[in-house]
C-alpha positions in Angstrom: 0.0 0.0 0.0 1.1 3.5 -0.8 0.8 6.5 1.6 1.5 10.1 0.6 2.1 12.3 3.7 1.4 16.0 3.3 3.2 18.1 5.8 1.0 21.2 6.1 3.4 23.8 7.5 1.5 26.9 6.6 1.6 30.0 8.9 4.7 28.6 10.7 7.3 31.0 12.1 10.1 28.6 11.2 11.8 27.7 7.9 11.1 24.2 6.4 12.4 21.6 8.8 12.6 17.9 9.6 9.6 16.7 11.7 10.1 13.7 13.9 6.3 12.8 14.0 5.6 11.9 10.4 9.2 10.6 10.0 8.4 8.1 12.7 5.1 7.1 11.0 6.9 6.6 7.7 9.6 4.4 9.3 7.0 2.3 11.2 4.8 1.4 8.2 7.8 1.0 5.9 9.1 -1.8 8.2 5.8 -3.5 7.6 6.2 -3.4 3.8 4.3 -0.2 2.8 5.6 2.6 0.6 5.6 6.3 1.6 6.3 9.7 0.0 6.3 13.2 1.4 4.9 16.5 0.0 5.9 19.5 2.0 3.5 22.4 1.8 4.4 25.9 3.1 2.4 28.0 0.5 0.2 27.5 -2.5 3.4 27.6 -4.6 3.9 24.0 -3.4 0.6 22.8 -4.7 1.8 22.1 -8.2 4.4 19.7 -6.9 1.9 18.1 -4.6 -0.4 17.5 -7.7 2.5 15.9 -9.6 3.3 13.6 -6.7 -0.4 12.5 -6.4 -0.5 11.7 -10.1 2.8 9.9 -10.3 2.9 8.1 -7.0 -0.8 7.0 -7.1 -1.3 6.7 -3.3 -3.9 4.5 -1.7 -4.1 6.9 1.2 -3.2 10.6 1.8 -2.5 11.8 5.3 -2.2 15.5 6.1 -0.2 16.4 9.2 -1.0 19.8 10.7 -0.6 21.9 13.8 -3.0 24.5 15.1 -1.3 27.3 13.2 -1.8 25.4 9.9 -5.3 24.0 10.6 -7.1 26.9 8.9 -5.5 25.9 5.6 -6.6 22.2 5.8 -10.0 22.8 4.0 -8.2 24.7 1.1 -5.6 21.9 0.9 -8.1 19.0 1.1 -10.4 20.6 -1.5 -7.4 20.8 -3.9 -6.4 17.2 -3.2 -10.0 15.9 -3.8 -10.2 17.8 -7.1 -7.2 15.8 -8.3 -8.2 12.4 -6.8 -11.9 12.5 -5.7 -12.0 8.9 -4.4 -8.8 9.0 -2.4 -9.1 8.2 1.3 -8.0 11.5 3.0 -7.2 11.7 6.7 -5.8 14.4 8.9 -3.4 13.8 11.9 -1.2 15.9 14.2 -1.5 17.7 17.5 -4.5 19.8 16.7 -7.0 17.1 15.7 -5.6 14.9 18.4 -6.6 17.5 21.0 -9.8 18.7 19.3 -11.1 15.8 17.1 -14.5 17.4 17.0 -13.0 19.9 14.5 -13.6 17.1 12.0 -17.0 18.7 11.6 -15.4 21.8 10.1 -13.5 19.8 7.5 -15.3 19.5 4.2 -13.4 16.9 2.1 -11.7 15.0 4.9 -12.7 11.4 5.5 -11.2 10.9 9.0 -8.9 12.2 11.7 -6.3 10.3 13.7 -6.5 11.0 17.4 -3.1 10.6 19.2 0.0 8.7 18.1 -0.5 7.2 14.7 1.9 4.3 14.2 -0.4 1.4 15.3 -3.6 3.0 14.0 -2.2 3.8 10.6 -0.8 0.3 10.2 -4.2 -1.2 11.2 -5.9 1.1 8.7 -3.5 0.2 5.8 -3.9 -3.5 6.6 -7.7 -3.3 6.4 -7.5 -1.4 3.1 -5.0 -3.9 1.7 -7.3 -6.8 2.6 -10.5 -5.0 1.5 -11.9 -5.2 5.0 -14.0 -2.6 6.8 -11.7 0.1 8.1 -14.3 2.2 9.8 -13.7 0.5 13.1 -9.9 1.3 13.2 -8.8 2.4 16.7 -7.8 6.0 17.3 -9.7 7.2 14.2 -12.8 9.2 13.8 -14.5 8.9 10.4 -17.2 10.7 8.5 -19.3 8.5 6.3 -22.8 8.8 4.8 -23.5 11.8 7.0 -22.5 10.0 10.2 -19.6 10.5 12.5 -17.9 7.3 13.8 -15.8 7.7 16.9 -13.6 4.7 17.6 -11.9 3.6 20.8 -8.3 4.3 21.5 -5.4 1.9 21.6 -3.7 1.4 25.0 -0.4 3.1 25.4 2.5 0.7 24.6 4.2 -1.2 27.4 7.5 -0.6 25.6 8.3 2.3 23.2 11.4 0.7 21.7 9.6 -0.4 18.5 8.6 3.3 17.9 12.0 4.9 18.2 12.9 4.9 14.5 12.9 7.7 11.9 12.8 7.8 8.1 15.4 10.5 7.3 15.5 9.9 3.6 11.8 10.6 3.5 12.6 14.3 4.1 15.7 14.7 2.0 14.2 15.7 -1.4 11.8 18.3 0.1 14.3 19.8 2.5 16.9 20.1 -0.3 14.3 22.1 -2.2 13.1 24.3 0.7 15.9 24.6 3.2 19.3 23.1 2.4 20.7 24.3 5.8 18.2 22.3 7.8 20.9 20.1 9.4 23.1 23.0 10.7 21.4 23.4 14.1 23.9 24.8 16.6 26.6 25.4 14.0 29.9 26.4 15.7 29.1 24.4 18.8 28.0 21.2 17.3 29.6 21.1 13.8 28.0 21.3 10.4 25.8 18.3 10.3 23.3 17.9 13.2 20.2 15.7 13.2 17.2 16.3 15.5 15.5 13.7 17.6 12.5 13.5 20.0 13.2 10.6 22.5 10.5 11.1 25.1 7.0 11.8 23.7 5.5 13.9 26.4 6.1 16.2 29.4 5.0 15.6 33.0 4.5 19.3 33.8 1.3 21.3 33.5 2.1 24.7 32.1 -1.2 26.4 31.3 0.0 27.7 27.9 1.1 24.3 26.6 -0.8 21.4 25.1 1.7 18.7 26.3 -0.4 17.8 29.4 -3.2 16.7 27.0 -1.0 13.9 25.5 -2.2 11.6 28.3 -5.7 11.7 26.7 -4.3 10.2 23.4 -4.5 6.6 24.5 -5.7 4.3 27.3 -3.9 3.2 30.4 -0.5 4.1 31.7 2.7 4.7 29.8 1.7 7.9 28.0 5.2 9.4 28.7 6.7 7.4 25.9 10.3 6.8 26.8 12.3 4.1 24.9 15.1 2.3 26.7 18.5 4.0 26.9 20.0 1.0 25.1 17.6 1.3 22.1 18.2 5.1 21.9 22.0 4.9 22.0 22.0 2.1 19.4 19.9 4.1 17.0 21.9 7.3 17.5 25.1 5.4 16.9 23.7 3.9 13.6 22.7 7.4 12.4 26.0 9.0 13.4 27.9 6.4 11.4 25.5 6.4 8.4 25.2 10.1 8.0 28.6 11.3 9.4 26.9 13.5 12.0 28.9 16.1 14.0 26.3 16.7 16.7 22.8 15.9 17.9 19.8 17.9 18.9 17.4 16.4 21.4 14.0 18.2 21.3 12.3 16.4 24.2 10.3 18.9 26.1 12.4 18.3 29.2 15.4 16.0 28.5 16.3 15.3 32.2 13.0 15.1 34.0 13.3 11.3 34.3 16.6 11.4 36.2 17.1 7.6 36.4 16.6 7.2 32.7 18.9 10.1 31.9 21.7 8.8 34.1 21.6 5.4 32.4 21.4 7.1 28.9 24.4 9.4 29.7 26.5 6.5 30.8 25.9 4.6 27.6 26.2 7.8 25.5 29.6 8.6 27.0 30.8 5.1 26.2 29.5 4.8 22.7 29.3 8.4 21.3 30.1 11.4 23.4 29.2 13.6 20.4 28.3 17.3 21.4 24.6 17.8 21.7 21.9 20.4 22.5 18.8 19.7 24.6 15.9 21.3 26.4 16.0 21.6 30.1 13.7 22.9 32.9 15.1 24.6 36.0 14.9 22.1 38.9 15.5 19.0 36.8 19.3 19.0 36.6 20.5 18.7 40.2 23.5 16.7 41.6 24.4 13.6 39.5 22.3 14.8 36.6 24.2 18.0 36.3 27.5 16.1 36.4 26.2 13.7 33.7 25.2 16.6 31.4 28.8 18.0 31.6 30.5 14.5 31.2 28.2 13.5 28.3 29.3 16.6 26.3 26.2 18.7 26.4 27.2 21.9 24.8 24.0 23.9 24.5 20.8 24.0 26.6 17.5 25.6 25.8 15.8 26.7 29.0 12.3 28.1 29.2 12.1 31.1 31.5 8.8 32.2 29.8 8.3 35.2 32.1 10.7 37.0 34.5 7.7 38.3 36.4 6.7 35.9 39.2 3.0 36.6 39.0 2.8 36.0 35.2 5.1 33.0 35.5 3.5 31.2 38.5 -0.2 32.4 38.4 -0.8 32.8 34.6 1.6 30.3 33.1 1.4 27.9 36.0 5.2 27.5 36.0 6.1 27.5 39.7 9.8 28.3 39.7 11.4 31.0 41.8 13.3 33.8 39.9 16.4 33.3 42.1 16.4 29.6 41.2 16.3 30.4 37.5 19.3 32.8 37.8 21.4 30.5 40.0 20.8 27.3 38.0 21.6 28.9 34.7 24.7 30.5 36.1 25.9 27.1 37.1 25.5 25.8 33.5 27.4 28.8 32.2 30.2 28.3 34.7 31.0 24.8 33.4 31.0 26.1 29.7 27.5 25.0 28.6 26.0 27.7 26.4 22.6 28.8 27.7 19.8 29.8 25.3 16.6 31.1 26.9 13.0 30.8 25.7 10.6 33.5 26.7 7.1 34.6 26.0 5.6 38.0 25.5 2.0 39.0 25.4 0.5 36.7 28.1 -3.1 37.4 29.2 -3.1 40.2 31.8 0.6 41.1 31.0 1.7 44.7 30.9 4.9 46.2 29.5 6.1 46.9 33.1 5.7 43.2 34.0 7.5 42.2 30.8 10.4 44.3 31.8 11.1 41.7 34.5 11.6 39.2 31.7 14.1 41.5 30.0 15.9 42.2 33.3 16.2 38.5 34.3 17.7 37.7 30.9 20.1 40.7 31.2 21.3 39.3 34.6 21.7 35.8 33.1 23.5 36.8 29.9 22.4 34.0 27.6 24.2 33.0 24.5 21.0 33.5 22.6 17.5 34.4 23.7 14.1 34.5 22.0 10.7 35.9 22.9 7.8 34.1 21.3 4.6 36.0 21.1 2.0 34.1 23.2 -0.1 31.9 21.0 -3.4 30.5 22.5 -3.5 26.7 21.7 -7.0 25.3 21.9 -7.6 22.8 24.7 -5.1 24.6 27.1 -6.1 26.4 30.3 -4.9 29.7 29.0 -6.9 29.4 25.8 -10.1 29.0 27.9 -9.1 32.1 29.8 -8.7 34.0 26.6 -12.0 32.8 25.3 -13.9 33.5 28.5 -12.5 37.0 29.0 -12.9 37.8 25.3 -9.2 38.7 24.8 -8.9 37.2 21.4 -9.4 39.3 18.3 -12.3 38.5 15.9 -10.5 35.8 13.8 -8.5 34.5 16.8 -5.3 32.6 16.0 -6.5 31.7 12.5 -4.9 34.6 10.7 -1.7 35.2 12.6 1.8 33.8 12.1 2.4 31.4 15.0 4.5 32.9 17.8 5.4 36.0 15.7 2.1 37.9 15.8 -0.3 38.5 18.6 -4.0 37.7 18.4 -4.9 39.1 21.8 -6.2 42.5 22.8 -4.4 43.5 25.9 -5.4 47.0 27.1 -2.0 47.6 28.8 0.3 46.1 26.3 -0.3 47.3 22.6 0.0 44.6 19.9 2.5 46.6 17.9 4.8 47.0 20.9 4.6 43.2 21.6 5.5 42.3 18.1 8.3 44.9 17.9 9.9 43.7 21.1 9.6 40.0 20.1 11.3 40.7 16.8 14.2 42.5 18.4 14.4 40.6 21.7 17.9 39.3 21.7 19.6 42.6 20.8 17.4 44.3 23.4 18.8 41.8 26.0 22.3 42.7 24.9 21.6 46.4 25.3 20.0 45.9 28.7 22.9 43.8 29.9 25.3 46.6 28.9 23.1 49.1 30.8 23.1 46.8 33.8 26.9 46.6 34.0 27.5 50.3 33.3 24.6 52.2 34.8 22.3 49.7 36.6 18.8 48.6 35.8 17.1 51.7 37.3 19.1 54.0 35.0 17.3 56.4 32.7 19.0 54.5 29.9 17.1 51.3 30.8 14.7 49.8 28.2 11.9 50.7 30.5 12.3 54.2 29.2 14.2 53.8 25.9 12.7 50.8 24.1 10.9 52.8 21.4 14.2 54.4 20.5 16.5 51.4 20.9 14.4 48.8 18.9 14.9 50.4 15.5 18.6 50.1 15.8 18.6 46.6 17.1 19.2 44.8 13.8 22.5 46.5 12.8 23.6 46.3 16.5 23.1 42.6 16.5 25.1 42.2 13.3 28.0 44.1 14.9 27.7 42.0 18.0 28.1 38.7 16.1 31.0 40.2 14.1 32.8 41.2 17.3 32.0 37.8 19.0 33.4 35.8 16.0 36.6 37.9 16.1 36.9 37.3 19.8 36.4 33.5 19.3 39.1 33.4 16.6 41.6 35.3 18.8 40.9 32.8 21.6 41.5 29.9 19.2 44.8 31.4 17.9 46.0 32.0 21.5 45.2 28.3 22.4 47.2 27.1 19.4 50.1 29.3 20.2 50.1 28.1 23.8 50.0 24.4 22.7 52.9 24.9 20.2 54.9 26.9 22.7 55.1 30.0 20.5 53.1 32.2 22.9 55.0 33.6 25.9 
């Protein structure tokens, strides 16, 4: 059986990129003898190639993968597909329909949606199609047929996730070569020129109110929703990929790489023995204490991405439900920097109730930390989350909600004390603003009249050229350090 996956990446704030989800689906059904092909859609300019692939590949099934930001485009995309192949079985999967499967009612030419992880459901569906059996009772699928909606039961979560830790890299090669040839250069300079991305643990145990991760536990039945494969399976797969693709580094995009400390310590021990390649991972303050911290250093972690989200304690703890003290954030990140691990911080701007004065705490905390890089994503209300419900109930969302904005780049909220234009301007220039505020902190202090609290409208327009100058000077500084090291080693530097 042939499956054409359509990665609907419309309205994304990121360039074309590898996606672990459908890569895992492709790997799983290929092992069972099925054929797959990918069509990557960012704009309507990609439709012609999609049509060509449908005609030439002649799939038995087309699956559209979409997030919330791209969901508003699914009807347009599905209408186009059905015009080319009216009788094709067309399904939609991904995080949005897994959280809100009832949205199938808004999809005109879609035959079904997959709720939750798709490996086992998709294989069962393809097997039924291949045998000519009734597929409408396939677990984890909702189907529309003859004016009726069929809601099937969910598979239990697997007892072991080892069979699902596999990825079809070649599946993406053709499309990424066309759309983003630099897709494997994540963390260049720290991790080398060829870095592949992985998600090891499918889930997050924390309950941040802005995030859909807590809803993953509803995607199946029983325990085991935090899908963690064994350390042995993970290291074996990573080693195979490193050797096959000549990788120089690895990027682990688990929501929190070290939350399962026992697993991480076992993984780190094997990783040090078999690989020890430099890597980047996501951490949460409070999850890398004692032996875990030591294992991060010993296993060659070079970069960490840490979510601060907000430097204001009220916004962070009461609105975002992220109960971490500011002092703990600053001290833990200082420890990482002290041992030579580069710290990147993730922040949000434009939370419900937030004011510019409260957001200044986020700027100041970052200025005190001094991250290697720092981004501020504009708050984006994901359906199903606690904060989305707050935005709805308090009528904070603009008329078209999040259907017409670029995810994490534009605001769809009306905040009386934080203008939309100001939110988006600061988010766009956030890192150079942090560099500026850090300079002000060191020279004049945070209460100075030169602080961004007073000067942001004047400083932001000059941020882009200032950032370019910063990187030029930083690269020169690194090169000088490298030359000094070489001279010391060779004995030519006195």
